[in-house]
N, C-alpha and C positions, 0 to 999 in steps of 0.2 A: 227754711229755703228748700225749692223744689232741687231736686236730683236729674241730670240731663245725659243721656248715652250719646256721645259724639263719636263720629269715625274722624280721626285726625292723622292725615299722612299715614293712612292704610291700618292705624291702629285703635281698638274700642278703648274710648277713655271716658270715665266718668265723672261728671263735674257737679257741684253743688253751688247755684248761683241765684241770685234773684231772676226774675223772668225778663226783665228789661236790661241786664247787663248786656253790653255791646259784645259780641264775638271776639273783639279785639283785646278786650280785657279779660276773656276766658283764657283765650291763648296764651298772652303774655302772664297773667297773673297766677292762673289756676293750673295752667299746663307748662309754664317755663318756655314757651316757645317765643323768644324775644326777637327774632327775627323780621317780625310783622311790627310795623312802627307805626306810633302815635304822630299826626302831624295837624291835622285840625279838629279832628272832632264832628265834623259835618260833611263827609265824604265827597270832600271838593280836592282835595290834593293827591289822592291815591296812594300815601304811602303805607297804607293798611290793608292793601289789596291782597286777597287770597283767591282761592277756585273752591265755589261751590259746586259741585259736579261739573267740573270743569268751566264753569262760566267765572269770569273775573269780577269779584264783589270788592266793595269797600267795608272791610270788617266792622269798622266805626259805628257804622250804622245799621247792623242787622243785629237785632236782640238774639242771645242766645235760645230764645223758648221758638224762635222761628224755624230751627234748622231742620229739625226734625231728621230724619234718616238721609240727609244730603251728606255728602263725602267733602269732606273738607282737607284742602290740601294750602299747606303754608310755604315760604320758601324752604324752608328746612325740610319739605316732603317732595319739593320739586325733583330731585336728583340725589339720592344718595351719597355719590362722590362729587357732586359738582359740576358734572360734565353734561349738563343739558344743553344741547345746541344752543339755547338762547344765552347761558351762560358761558358757553366757551368764546361767542362773538363778542361779548360784554368785554371779555379779557383782550381779544383779539384789536378791538377797536379803543381800549382804554378809556371806558365809558364812564365809570366811577371817578368822581372827584371826592366830595366829602362824604359820597355813599349812602347817605341817610336815605334818600327817596329810592335808592335801588331795587330793594327788594320788590316794592310795589310796582316799579317800571318793569322789570322782568316778570313777575306774576302777571301784568297785563298782556305784555309781548308772548309770553308762552300761550296765554289764553287764545290770542289771536291767532298763532302760527297753528293749535291744534284745530281750531275751526277753518283755517284760510290757510294752507300751506305757502300759497305762492300770493300773497297778498301785494295789492297796488301801492304806489305812493299815499294815495287819497284813503286807502283801506287803513295804513299804519297810522296815517294821521288822525283819522275817525277813531281807531281803538285806543291811542294814546293820548288823545284828548283830555284835558283835565289831571294828567299824573304830571305833576308840578316837578321840576327840577331846579332848584335855586341856583346850582353852579351852571346851569346853562348848557348842559350837555347835548340838546335835543339833535342836533347834527349827528353826533357819534351813537346815540340811540337809534336813530332813524337808521342809518348805516349797518348797526349790528344787528336789525331786524332783518335786513336784506341777506346779509350773510348767513344768519342761522336759516332764513328761508331756502336758503340753496344748499344748506347741508342734508 
């Protein structure tokens, strides 16, 4: 089994995994970073969203062998104290219901705001398209992103 050198949440990590192992399972099973969730396994729901070099990616469809030197950020690494503006806005707007999709939602929103600090409603809709919330908190998610953009 190959060994991969990964940078996850600013820390160097070494993992032994088959080349086609999805990053999601490396994070959850090998590194015990369970904030990133499994939703669909086909990159359609967004629950597994992480950042690769600051870009939101669906970790269920990215094989560990393709990571190379890219920096991986998970929900655990977004903010040490949970005080990222998106996380604060999520609480302010009482976004989470069941909470299952929220790590992926937050990671997608944080990537959007890092690249576009003043997104329009259309920008938010485009960036969040495909992040599924079965509880239907889309209006709150949108409002929270607007609030985080204002911070």
